[in-house]
PDB file of N, CA, C and O in Angstrom:
ATOM      1  N   MET A   1      79.304 100.298 111.826  1.00  0.00           N
ATOM      2  CA  MET A   1      80.539  99.624 112.132  1.00  0.00           C
ATOM      3  C   MET A   1      81.251  99.179 110.858  1.00  0.00           C
ATOM      4  O   MET A   1      82.472  99.022 110.854  1.00  0.00           O
ATOM      5  N   ASP A   2      80.493  98.974 109.771  1.00  0.00           N
ATOM      6  CA  ASP A   2      81.144  98.542 108.541  1.00  0.00           C
ATOM      7  C   ASP A   2      82.082  99.612 108.000  1.00  0.00           C
ATOM      8  O   ASP A   2      83.084  99.285 107.363  1.00  0.00           O
ATOM      9  N   VAL A   3      81.777 100.883 108.241  1.00  0.00           N
ATOM     10  CA  VAL A   3      82.657 101.968 107.801  1.00  0.00           C
ATOM     11  C   VAL A   3      83.984 101.858 108.538  1.00  0.00           C
ATOM     12  O   VAL A   3      85.051 101.909 107.926  1.00  0.00           O
ATOM     13  N   GLU A   4      83.910 101.708 109.846  1.00  0.00           N
ATOM     14  CA  GLU A   4      85.120 101.605 110.657  1.00  0.00           C
ATOM     15  C   GLU A   4      85.979 100.417 110.219  1.00  0.00           C
ATOM     16  O   GLU A   4      87.187 100.550 110.023  1.00  0.00           O
ATOM     17  N   LEU A   5      85.348  99.268 110.071  1.00  0.00           N
ATOM     18  CA  LEU A   5      86.095  98.057 109.717  1.00  0.00           C
ATOM     19  C   LEU A   5      86.699  98.146 108.323  1.00  0.00           C
ATOM     20  O   LEU A   5      87.841  97.735 108.118  1.00  0.00           O
ATOM     21  N   ALA A   6      85.950  98.676 107.365  1.00  0.00           N
ATOM     22  CA  ALA A   6      86.459  98.787 105.996  1.00  0.00           C
ATOM     23  C   ALA A   6      87.658  99.729 105.931  1.00  0.00           C
ATOM     24  O   ALA A   6      88.657  99.425 105.279  1.00  0.00           O
ATOM     25  N   ILE A   7      87.556 100.868 106.606  1.00  0.00           N
ATOM     26  CA  ILE A   7      88.665 101.822 106.589  1.00  0.00           C
ATOM     27  C   ILE A   7      89.872 101.258 107.326  1.00  0.00           C
ATOM     28  O   ILE A   7      90.994 101.326 106.824  1.00  0.00           O
ATOM     29  N   LEU A   8      89.649 100.706 108.504  1.00  0.00           N
ATOM     30  CA  LEU A   8      90.772 100.133 109.264  1.00  0.00           C
ATOM     31  C   LEU A   8      91.465  99.010 108.499  1.00  0.00           C
ATOM     32  O   LEU A   8      92.694  98.947 108.469  1.00  0.00           O
ATOM     33  N   ALA A   9      90.694  98.133 107.889  1.00  0.00           N
ATOM     34  CA  ALA A   9      91.283  97.031 107.124  1.00  0.00           C
ATOM     35  C   ALA A   9      92.142  97.573 105.994  1.00  0.00           C
ATOM     36  O   ALA A   9      93.231  97.060 105.737  1.00  0.00           O
ATOM     37  N   HIS A  10      91.663  98.595 105.326  1.00  0.00           N
ATOM     38  CA  HIS A  10      92.418  99.172 104.217  1.00  0.00           C
ATOM     39  C   HIS A  10      93.691  99.859 104.716  1.00  0.00           C
ATOM     40  O   HIS A  10      94.769  99.668 104.152  1.00  0.00           O
ATOM     41  N   VAL A  11      93.557 100.650 105.767  1.00  0.00           N
ATOM     42  CA  VAL A  11      94.712 101.378 106.301  1.00  0.00           C
ATOM     43  C   VAL A  11      95.764 100.413 106.830  1.00  0.00           C
ATOM     44  O   VAL A  11      96.954 100.598 106.576  1.00  0.00           O
ATOM     45  N   LEU A  12      95.347  99.395 107.555  1.00  0.00           N
ATOM     46  CA  LEU A  12      96.294  98.444 108.136  1.00  0.00           C
ATOM     47  C   LEU A  12      96.955  97.563 107.088  1.00  0.00           C
ATOM     48  O   LEU A  12      98.065  97.076 107.302  1.00  0.00           O
ATOM     49  N   SER A  13      96.287  97.350 105.954  1.00  0.00           N
ATOM     50  CA  SER A  13      96.870  96.501 104.909  1.00  0.00           C
ATOM     51  C   SER A  13      97.781  97.281 103.964  1.00  0.00           C
ATOM     52  O   SER A  13      98.473  96.680 103.141  1.00  0.00           O
ATOM     53  N   ASP A  14      97.788  98.602 104.069  1.00  0.00           N
ATOM     54  CA  ASP A  14      98.627  99.432 103.206  1.00  0.00           C
ATOM     55  C   ASP A  14     100.046  99.477 103.766  1.00  0.00           C
ATOM     56  O   ASP A  14     100.341 100.263 104.666  1.00  0.00           O
ATOM     57  N   ARG A  15     100.908  98.641 103.236  1.00  0.00           N
ATOM     58  CA  ARG A  15     102.284  98.532 103.736  1.00  0.00           C
ATOM     59  C   ARG A  15     103.169  99.699 103.272  1.00  0.00           C
ATOM     60  O   ARG A  15     104.268  99.891 103.793  1.00  0.00           O
ATOM     61  N   SER A  16     102.689 100.475 102.294  1.00  0.00           N
ATOM     62  CA  SER A  16     103.503 101.571 101.777  1.00  0.00           C
ATOM     63  C   SER A  16     103.430 102.817 102.654  1.00  0.00           C
ATOM     64  O   SER A  16     104.184 103.769 102.450  1.00  0.00           O
ATOM     65  N   ARG A  17     102.531 102.809 103.621  1.00  0.00           N
ATOM     66  CA  ARG A  17     102.349 103.983 104.481  1.00  0.00           C
ATOM     67  C   ARG A  17     102.286 103.536 105.932  1.00  0.00           C
ATOM     68  O   ARG A  17     101.460 102.690 106.276  1.00  0.00           O
ATOM     69  N   PRO A  18     103.132 104.079 106.783  1.00  0.00           N
ATOM     70  CA  PRO A  18     103.068 103.702 108.198  1.00  0.00           C
ATOM     71  C   PRO A  18     101.805 104.246 108.861  1.00  0.00           C
ATOM     72  O   PRO A  18     101.293 105.300 108.484  1.00  0.00           O
ATOM     73  N   LEU A  19     101.323 103.520 109.836  1.00  0.00           N
ATOM     74  CA  LEU A  19     100.172 103.967 110.614  1.00  0.00           C
ATOM     75  C   LEU A  19     100.544 105.247 111.352  1.00  0.00           C
ATOM     76  O   LEU A  19     101.624 105.346 111.935  1.00  0.00           O
ATOM     77  N   ARG A  20      99.649 106.217 111.323  1.00  0.00           N
ATOM     78  CA  ARG A  20      99.914 107.497 111.984  1.00  0.00           C
ATOM     79  C   ARG A  20      99.017 107.655 113.201  1.00  0.00           C
ATOM     80  O   ARG A  20      97.945 107.055 113.280  1.00  0.00           O
ATOM     81  N   ASP A  21      99.463 108.463 114.140  1.00  0.00           N
ATOM     82  CA  ASP A  21      98.672 108.719 115.348  1.00  0.00           C
ATOM     83  C   ASP A  21      97.302 109.285 115.007  1.00  0.00           C
ATOM     84  O   ASP A  21      96.322 108.986 115.689  1.00  0.00           O
ATOM     85  N   SER A  22      97.222 110.094 113.969  1.00  0.00           N
ATOM     86  CA  SER A  22      95.957 110.750 113.608  1.00  0.00           C
ATOM     87  C   SER A  22      94.970 109.806 112.916  1.00  0.00           C
ATOM     88  O   SER A  22      93.793 110.142 112.789  1.00  0.00           O
ATOM     89  N   ASP A  23      95.424 108.640 112.469  1.00  0.00           N
ATOM     90  CA  ASP A  23      94.531 107.716 111.760  1.00  0.00           C
ATOM     91  C   ASP A  23      93.347 107.293 112.623  1.00  0.00           C
ATOM     92  O   ASP A  23      92.223 107.186 112.133  1.00  0.00           O
ATOM     93  N   HIS A  24      93.601 107.053 113.904  1.00  0.00           N
ATOM     94  CA  HIS A  24      92.518 106.629 114.797  1.00  0.00           C
ATOM     95  C   HIS A  24      91.424 107.699 114.877  1.00  0.00           C
ATOM     96  O   HIS A  24      90.237 107.378 114.809  1.00  0.00           O
ATOM     97  N   ALA A  25      91.814 108.948 115.018  1.00  0.00           N
ATOM     98  CA  ALA A  25      90.839 110.039 115.078  1.00  0.00           C
ATOM     99  C   ALA A  25      90.107 110.178 113.750  1.00  0.00           C
ATOM    100  O   ALA A  25      88.901 110.426 113.727  1.00  0.00           O
ATOM    101  N   ASP A  26      90.829 110.020 112.644  1.00  0.00           N
ATOM    102  CA  ASP A  26      90.196 110.110 111.321  1.00  0.00           C
ATOM    103  C   ASP A  26      89.144 109.020 111.147  1.00  0.00           C
ATOM    104  O   ASP A  26      88.039 109.290 110.676  1.00  0.00           O
ATOM    105  N   VAL A  27      89.481 107.803 111.523  1.00  0.00           N
ATOM    106  CA  VAL A  27      88.545 106.682 111.394  1.00  0.00           C
ATOM    107  C   VAL A  27      87.321 106.924 112.278  1.00  0.00           C
ATOM    108  O   VAL A  27      86.194 106.687 111.844  1.00  0.00           O
ATOM    109  N   ASN A  28      87.526 107.386 113.497  1.00  0.00           N
ATOM    110  CA  ASN A  28      86.394 107.661 114.393  1.00  0.00           C
ATOM    111  C   ASN A  28      85.463 108.712 113.811  1.00  0.00           C
ATOM    112  O   ASN A  28      84.243 108.574 113.897  1.00  0.00           O
ATOM    113  N   MET A  29      86.023 109.759 113.221  1.00  0.00           N
ATOM    114  CA  MET A  29      85.189 110.800 112.622  1.00  0.00           C
ATOM    115  C   MET A  29      84.446 110.257 111.401  1.00  0.00           C
ATOM    116  O   MET A  29      83.245 110.481 111.251  1.00  0.00           O
ATOM    117  N   LEU A  30      85.153 109.552 110.541  1.00  0.00           N
ATOM    118  CA  LEU A  30      84.546 109.072 109.304  1.00  0.00           C
ATOM    119  C   LEU A  30      83.464 108.031 109.546  1.00  0.00           C
ATOM    120  O   LEU A  30      82.474 107.988 108.815  1.00  0.00           O
ATOM    121  N   MET A  31      83.639 107.192 110.563  1.00  0.00           N
ATOM    122  CA  MET A  31      82.642 106.147 110.810  1.00  0.00           C
ATOM    123  C   MET A  31      81.284 106.726 111.218  1.00  0.00           C
ATOM    124  O   MET A  31      80.247 106.093 111.017  1.00  0.00           O
ATOM    125  N   PHE A  32      81.299 107.922 111.788  1.00  0.00           N
ATOM    126  CA  PHE A  32      80.033 108.570 112.133  1.00  0.00           C
ATOM    127  C   PHE A  32      79.561 109.517 111.037  1.00  0.00           C
ATOM    128  O   PHE A  32      78.358 109.664 110.824  1.00  0.00           O
ATOM    129  N   ALA A  33      80.485 110.153 110.348  1.00  0.00           N
ATOM    130  CA  ALA A  33      80.112 111.159 109.359  1.00  0.00           C
ATOM    131  C   ALA A  33      79.575 110.552 108.060  1.00  0.00           C
ATOM    132  O   ALA A  33      78.554 111.005 107.543  1.00  0.00           O
ATOM    133  N   ILE A  34      80.245 109.548 107.536  1.00  0.00           N
ATOM    134  CA  ILE A  34      79.879 109.026 106.216  1.00  0.00           C
ATOM    135  C   ILE A  34      78.430 108.535 106.145  1.00  0.00           C
ATOM    136  O   ILE A  34      77.738 108.872 105.185  1.00  0.00           O
ATOM    137  N   PRO A  35      77.945 107.766 107.103  1.00  0.00           N
ATOM    138  CA  PRO A  35      76.555 107.298 106.989  1.00  0.00           C
ATOM    139  C   PRO A  35      75.501 108.403 107.158  1.00  0.00           C
ATOM    140  O   PRO A  35      74.360 108.220 106.735  1.00  0.00           O
ATOM    141  N   TYR A  36      75.853 109.531 107.759  1.00  0.00           N
ATOM    142  CA  TYR A  36      74.843 110.531 108.104  1.00  0.00           C
ATOM    143  C   TYR A  36      74.997 111.875 107.413  1.00  0.00           C
ATOM    144  O   TYR A  36      74.072 112.686 107.449  1.00  0.00           O
ATOM    145  N   CYS A  37      76.136 112.135 106.788  1.00  0.00           N
ATOM    146  CA  CYS A  37      76.373 113.445 106.165  1.00  0.00           C
ATOM    147  C   CYS A  37      76.326 113.332 104.646  1.00  0.00           C
ATOM    148  O   CYS A  37      76.668 112.298 104.072  1.00  0.00           O
ATOM    149  N   ASP A  38      75.901 114.405 104.019  1.00  0.00           N
ATOM    150  CA  ASP A  38      75.896 114.453 102.559  1.00  0.00           C
ATOM    151  C   ASP A  38      77.271 114.787 102.008  1.00  0.00           C
ATOM    152  O   ASP A  38      77.617 114.368 100.903  1.00  0.00           O
ATOM    153  N   LEU A  39      78.060 115.540 102.770  1.00  0.00           N
ATOM    154  CA  LEU A  39      79.391 115.975 102.357  1.00  0.00           C
ATOM    155  C   LEU A  39      80.363 115.791 103.517  1.00  0.00           C
ATOM    156  O   LEU A  39      80.082 116.198 104.645  1.00  0.00           O
ATOM    157  N   VAL A  40      81.502 115.176 103.232  1.00  0.00           N
ATOM    158  CA  VAL A  40      82.550 114.991 104.228  1.00  0.00           C
ATOM    159  C   VAL A  40      83.870 115.437 103.597  1.00  0.00           C
ATOM    160  O   VAL A  40      84.209 115.024 102.488  1.00  0.00           O
ATOM    161  N   ILE A  41      84.602 116.275 104.309  1.00  0.00           N
ATOM    162  CA  ILE A  41      85.928 116.704 103.861  1.00  0.00           C
ATOM    163  C   ILE A  41      86.947 116.170 104.857  1.00  0.00           C
ATOM    164  O   ILE A  41      86.829 116.377 106.065  1.00  0.00           O
ATOM    165  N   THR A  42      87.946 115.482 104.329  1.00  0.00           N
ATOM    166  CA  THR A  42      88.966 114.861 105.165  1.00  0.00           C
ATOM    167  C   THR A  42      90.310 115.002 104.468  1.00  0.00           C
ATOM    168  O   THR A  42      90.395 115.627 103.411  1.00  0.00           O
ATOM    169  N   ASP A  43      91.355 114.432 105.042  1.00  0.00           N
ATOM    170  CA  ASP A  43      92.657 114.546 104.384  1.00  0.00           C
ATOM    171  C   ASP A  43      92.684 113.673 103.129  1.00  0.00           C
ATOM    172  O   ASP A  43      91.843 112.793 102.948  1.00  0.00           O
ATOM    173  N   ALA A  44      93.659 113.934 102.279  1.00  0.00           N
ATOM    174  CA  ALA A  44      93.721 113.267 100.980  1.00  0.00           C
ATOM    175  C   ALA A  44      93.840 111.744 101.111  1.00  0.00           C
ATOM    176  O   ALA A  44      93.210 111.008 100.353  1.00  0.00           O
ATOM    177  N   PHE A  45      94.637 111.275 102.060  1.00  0.00           N
ATOM    178  CA  PHE A  45      94.801 109.836 102.221  1.00  0.00           C
ATOM    179  C   PHE A  45      93.478 109.168 102.585  1.00  0.00           C
ATOM    180  O   PHE A  45      93.096 108.168 101.975  1.00  0.00           O
ATOM    181  N   MET A  46      92.780 109.716 103.574  1.00  0.00           N
ATOM    182  CA  MET A  46      91.521 109.106 104.005  1.00  0.00           C
ATOM    183  C   MET A  46      90.439 109.237 102.931  1.00  0.00           C
ATOM    184  O   MET A  46      89.620 108.331 102.775  1.00  0.00           O
ATOM    185  N   ALA A  47      90.420 110.334 102.199  1.00  0.00           N
ATOM    186  CA  ALA A  47      89.457 110.467 101.100  1.00  0.00           C
ATOM    187  C   ALA A  47      89.701 109.367 100.066  1.00  0.00           C
ATOM    188  O   ALA A  47      88.757 108.773  99.545  1.00  0.00           O
ATOM    189  N   ASN A  48      90.963 109.105  99.780  1.00  0.00           N
ATOM    190  CA  ASN A  48      91.315 108.052  98.841  1.00  0.00           C
ATOM    191  C   ASN A  48      90.892 106.677  99.373  1.00  0.00           C
ATOM    192  O   ASN A  48      90.382 105.849  98.618  1.00  0.00           O
ATOM    193  N   VAL A  49      91.100 106.441 100.651  1.00  0.00           N
ATOM    194  CA  VAL A  49      90.683 105.168 101.264  1.00  0.00           C
ATOM    195  C   VAL A  49      89.168 104.994 101.125  1.00  0.00           C
ATOM    196  O   VAL A  49      88.696 103.918 100.757  1.00  0.00           O
ATOM    197  N   VAL A  50      88.419 106.039 101.414  1.00  0.00           N
ATOM    198  CA  VAL A  50      86.960 105.963 101.310  1.00  0.00           C
ATOM    199  C   VAL A  50      86.541 105.655  99.872  1.00  0.00           C
ATOM    200  O   VAL A  50      85.647 104.839  99.647  1.00  0.00           O
ATOM    201  N   HIS A  51      87.182 106.302  98.904  1.00  0.00           N
ATOM    202  CA  HIS A  51      86.846 106.041  97.500  1.00  0.00           C
ATOM    203  C   HIS A  51      87.211 104.617  97.098  1.00  0.00           C
ATOM    204  O   HIS A  51      86.450 103.963  96.385  1.00  0.00           O
ATOM    205  N   GLN A  52      88.360 104.133  97.543  1.00  0.00           N
ATOM    206  CA  GLN A  52      88.774 102.777  97.185  1.00  0.00           C
ATOM    207  C   GLN A  52      87.868 101.719  97.803  1.00  0.00           C
ATOM    208  O   GLN A  52      87.639 100.668  97.204  1.00  0.00           O
ATOM    209  N   THR A  53      87.355 101.992  98.992  1.00  0.00           N
ATOM    210  CA  THR A  53      86.455 101.039  99.647  1.00  0.00           C
ATOM    211  C   THR A  53      85.005 101.227  99.198  1.00  0.00           C
ATOM    212  O   THR A  53      84.125 100.451  99.570  1.00  0.00           O
ATOM    213  N   LYS A  54      84.768 102.264  98.398  1.00  0.00           N
ATOM    214  CA  LYS A  54      83.439 102.581  97.844  1.00  0.00           C
ATOM    215  C   LYS A  54      82.392 102.905  98.913  1.00  0.00           C
ATOM    216  O   LYS A  54      81.191 102.770  98.678  1.00  0.00           O
ATOM    217  N   LEU A  55      82.858 103.329 100.080  1.00  0.00           N
ATOM    218  CA  LEU A  55      81.923 103.713 101.143  1.00  0.00           C
ATOM    219  C   LEU A  55      81.157 104.976 100.766  1.00  0.00           C
ATOM    220  O   LEU A  55      80.014 105.153 101.186  1.00  0.00           O
ATOM    221  N   ASP A  56      81.764 105.840  99.991  1.00  0.00           N
ATOM    222  CA  ASP A  56      81.071 107.047  99.533  1.00  0.00           C
ATOM    223  C   ASP A  56      79.877 106.675  98.666  1.00  0.00           C
ATOM    224  O   ASP A  56      78.809 107.275  98.788  1.00  0.00           O
ATOM    225  N   LYS A  57      80.049 105.701  97.801  1.00  0.00           N
ATOM    226  CA  LYS A  57      78.951 105.241  96.930  1.00  0.00           C
ATOM    227  C   LYS A  57      77.879 104.520  97.748  1.00  0.00           C
ATOM    228  O   LYS A  57      76.684 104.733  97.544  1.00  0.00           O
ATOM    229  N   LYS A  58      78.313 103.673  98.667  1.00  0.00           N
ATOM    230  CA  LYS A  58      77.365 102.903  99.477  1.00  0.00           C
ATOM    231  C   LYS A  58      76.410 103.813 100.240  1.00  0.00           C
ATOM    232  O   LYS A  58      75.218 103.523 100.338  1.00  0.00           O
ATOM    233  N   TYR A  59      76.934 104.917 100.783  1.00  0.00           N
ATOM    234  CA  TYR A  59      76.119 105.798 101.616  1.00  0.00           C
ATOM    235  C   TYR A  59      75.660 107.064 100.895  1.00  0.00           C
ATOM    236  O   TYR A  59      74.954 107.885 101.481  1.00  0.00           O
ATOM    237  N   GLY A  60      76.053 107.230  99.632  1.00  0.00           N
ATOM    238  CA  GLY A  60      75.640 108.409  98.884  1.00  0.00           C
ATOM    239  C   GLY A  60      76.224 109.699  99.442  1.00  0.00           C
ATOM    240  O   GLY A  60      75.577 110.746  99.426  1.00  0.00           O
ATOM    241  N   THR A  61      77.454 109.611  99.934  1.00  0.00           N
ATOM    242  CA  THR A  61      78.122 110.753 100.560  1.00  0.00           C
ATOM    243  C   THR A  61      79.220 111.263  99.641  1.00  0.00           C
ATOM    244  O   THR A  61      80.028 110.485  99.135  1.00  0.00           O
ATOM    245  N   LEU A  62      79.246 112.563  99.430  1.00  0.00           N
ATOM    246  CA  LEU A  62      80.332 113.169  98.676  1.00  0.00           C
ATOM    247  C   LEU A  62      81.509 113.329  99.627  1.00  0.00           C
ATOM    248  O   LEU A  62      81.444 114.097 100.587  1.00  0.00           O
ATOM    249  N   VAL A  63      82.585 112.597  99.353  1.00  0.00           N
ATOM    250  CA  VAL A  63      83.780 112.640 100.202  1.00  0.00           C
ATOM    251  C   VAL A  63      84.899 113.282  99.397  1.00  0.00           C
ATOM    252  O   VAL A  63      85.294 112.787  98.342  1.00  0.00           O
ATOM    253  N   LEU A  64      85.395 114.386  99.916  1.00  0.00           N
ATOM    254  CA  LEU A  64      86.445 115.147  99.249  1.00  0.00           C
ATOM    255  C   LEU A  64      87.617 115.347 100.186  1.00  0.00           C
ATOM    256  O   LEU A  64      87.488 115.240 101.405  1.00  0.00           O
ATOM    257  N   SER A  65      88.766 115.639  99.593  1.00  0.00           N
ATOM    258  CA  SER A  65      89.946 115.937 100.393  1.00  0.00           C
ATOM    259  C   SER A  65      89.964 117.426 100.710  1.00  0.00           C
ATOM    260  O   SER A  65      89.136 118.192 100.218  1.00  0.00           O
ATOM    261  N   SER A  66      90.913 117.814 101.532  1.00  0.00           N
ATOM    262  CA  SER A  66      91.054 119.224 101.885  1.00  0.00           C
ATOM    263  C   SER A  66      91.978 119.964 100.924  1.00  0.00           C
ATOM    264  O   SER A  66      92.392 121.089 101.203  1.00  0.00           O
ATOM    265  N   LYS A  67      92.302 119.340  99.801  1.00  0.00           N
ATOM    266  CA  LYS A  67      93.102 120.003  98.771  1.00  0.00           C
ATOM    267  C   LYS A  67      92.273 121.126  98.144  1.00  0.00           C
ATOM    268  O   LYS A  67      91.050 121.017  98.059  1.00  0.00           O
ATOM    269  N   PRO A  68      92.929 122.202  97.707  1.00  0.00           N
ATOM    270  CA  PRO A  68      92.195 123.353  97.154  1.00  0.00           C
ATOM    271  C   PRO A  68      91.198 123.005  96.053  1.00  0.00           C
ATOM    272  O   PRO A  68      90.093 123.549  96.032  1.00  0.00           O
ATOM    273  N   GLU A  69      91.570 122.105  95.134  1.00  0.00           N
ATOM    274  CA  GLU A  69      90.642 121.768  94.049  1.00  0.00           C
ATOM    275  C   GLU A  69      89.393 121.065  94.573  1.00  0.00           C
ATOM    276  O   GLU A  69      88.300 121.268  94.045  1.00  0.00           O
ATOM    277  N   ASP A  70      89.547 120.239  95.607  1.00  0.00           N
ATOM    278  CA  ASP A  70      88.378 119.588  96.205  1.00  0.00           C
ATOM    279  C   ASP A  70      87.541 120.573  97.011  1.00  0.00           C
ATOM    280  O   ASP A  70      86.315 120.464  97.040  1.00  0.00           O
ATOM    281  N   LEU A  71      88.182 121.520  97.657  1.00  0.00           N
ATOM    282  CA  LEU A  71      87.415 122.541  98.390  1.00  0.00           C
ATOM    283  C   LEU A  71      86.597 123.380  97.424  1.00  0.00           C
ATOM    284  O   LEU A  71      85.482 123.785  97.752  1.00  0.00           O
ATOM    285  N   ARG A  72      87.132 123.648  96.236  1.00  0.00           N
ATOM    286  CA  ARG A  72      86.345 124.359  95.216  1.00  0.00           C
ATOM    287  C   ARG A  72      85.137 123.520  94.795  1.00  0.00           C
ATOM    288  O   ARG A  72      84.048 124.057  94.592  1.00  0.00           O
ATOM    289  N   LYS A  73      85.331 122.204  94.663  1.00  0.00           N
ATOM    290  CA  LYS A  73      84.211 121.310  94.333  1.00  0.00           C
ATOM    291  C   LYS A  73      83.149 121.357  95.433  1.00  0.00           C
ATOM    292  O   LYS A  73      81.952 121.373  95.145  1.00  0.00           O
ATOM    293  N   ALA A  74      83.586 121.377  96.681  1.00  0.00           N
ATOM    294  CA  ALA A  74      82.645 121.425  97.806  1.00  0.00           C
ATOM    295  C   ALA A  74      81.851 122.723  97.790  1.00  0.00           C
ATOM    296  O   ALA A  74      80.640 122.715  98.007  1.00  0.00           O
ATOM    297  N   ILE A  75      82.525 123.834  97.536  1.00  0.00           N
ATOM    298  CA  ILE A  75      81.839 125.130  97.472  1.00  0.00           C
ATOM    299  C   ILE A  75      80.825 125.129  96.340  1.00  0.00           C
ATOM    300  O   ILE A  75      79.700 125.598  96.513  1.00  0.00           O
ATOM    301  N   HIS A  76      81.212 124.607  95.185  1.00  0.00           N
ATOM    302  CA  HIS A  76      80.280 124.530  94.055  1.00  0.00           C
ATOM    303  C   HIS A  76      79.079 123.654  94.409  1.00  0.00           C
ATOM    304  O   HIS A  76      77.936 124.013  94.127  1.00  0.00           O
ATOM    305  N   TRP A  77      79.341 122.523  95.016  1.00  0.00           N
ATOM    306  CA  TRP A  77      78.275 121.590  95.407  1.00  0.00           C
ATOM    307  C   TRP A  77      77.294 122.277  96.348  1.00  0.00           C
ATOM    308  O   TRP A  77      76.081 122.129  96.201  1.00  0.00           O
ATOM    309  N   LEU A  78      77.819 123.030  97.317  1.00  0.00           N
ATOM    310  CA  LEU A  78      76.961 123.762  98.263  1.00  0.00           C
ATOM    311  C   LEU A  78      76.224 124.899  97.575  1.00  0.00           C
ATOM    312  O   LEU A  78      75.051 125.142  97.862  1.00  0.00           O
ATOM    313  N   ASP A  79      76.902 125.599  96.667  1.00  0.00           N
ATOM    314  CA  ASP A  79      76.259 126.681  95.916  1.00  0.00           C
ATOM    315  C   ASP A  79      75.093 126.175  95.077  1.00  0.00           C
ATOM    316  O   ASP A  79      74.132 126.905  94.835  1.00  0.00           O
ATOM    317  N   MET A  80      75.180 124.926  94.637  1.00  0.00           N
ATOM    318  CA  MET A  80      74.101 124.331  93.832  1.00  0.00           C
ATOM    319  C   MET A  80      72.901 123.921  94.696  1.00  0.00           C
ATOM    320  O   MET A  80      71.893 123.443  94.177  1.00  0.00           O
ATOM    321  N   GLY A  81      73.016 124.110  96.006  1.00  0.00           N
ATOM    322  CA  GLY A  81      71.891 123.823  96.888  1.00  0.00           C
ATOM    323  C   GLY A  81      71.860 122.421  97.436  1.00  0.00           C
ATOM    324  O   GLY A  81      70.891 122.026  98.084  1.00  0.00           O
ATOM    325  N   HIS A  82      72.901 121.671  97.188  1.00  0.00           N
ATOM    326  CA  HIS A  82      72.952 120.305  97.744  1.00  0.00           C
ATOM    327  C   HIS A  82      73.157 120.383  99.253  1.00  0.00           C
ATOM    328  O   HIS A  82      73.769 121.321  99.765  1.00  0.00           O
ATOM    329  N   GLY A  83      72.646 119.401  99.938  1.00  0.00           N
ATOM    330  CA  GLY A  83      72.862 119.329 101.380  1.00  0.00           C
ATOM    331  C   GLY A  83      71.926 120.203 102.185  1.00  0.00           C
ATOM    332  O   GLY A  83      72.033 120.260 103.410  1.00  0.00           O
ATOM    333  N   LEU A  84      71.011 120.885 101.521  1.00  0.00           N
ATOM    334  CA  LEU A  84      70.053 121.726 102.256  1.00  0.00           C
ATOM    335  C   LEU A  84      68.869 120.884 102.697  1.00  0.00           C
ATOM    336  O   LEU A  84      68.337 120.086 101.925  1.00  0.00           O
ATOM    337  N   ALA A  85      68.471 121.066 103.917  1.00  0.00           N
ATOM    338  CA  ALA A  85      67.302 120.334 104.439  1.00  0.00           C
ATOM    339  C   ALA A  85      66.047 120.827 103.721  1.00  0.00           C
ATOM    340  O   ALA A  85      65.914 122.010 103.405  1.00  0.00           O
ATOM    341  N   ALA A  86      65.151 119.909 103.477  1.00  0.00           N
ATOM    342  CA  ALA A  86      63.907 120.258 102.768  1.00  0.00           C
ATOM    343  C   ALA A  86      62.956 121.014 103.660  1.00  0.00           C
ATOM    344  O   ALA A  86      61.865 121.384 103.226  1.00  0.00           O
TER     345      ALA A  86
END
């Protein structure tokens, strides 16, 4: 629940960006994915929110945006064998 609350608090306090219909779905996905996944790819805004709230560090999750440069990082990370079950 701390993931949900941290992201929602950050999104709702950001006056420079209006709340979007998709934010609710993004928060629901991230609140389950971040604590349990090694790699999460989301939109640039939500990736930035996760980094600013340091949830990626807290849970040891690599959180990247869907921008091409981040997708290349994700492919490299997977090619290096990260995220493979032992």
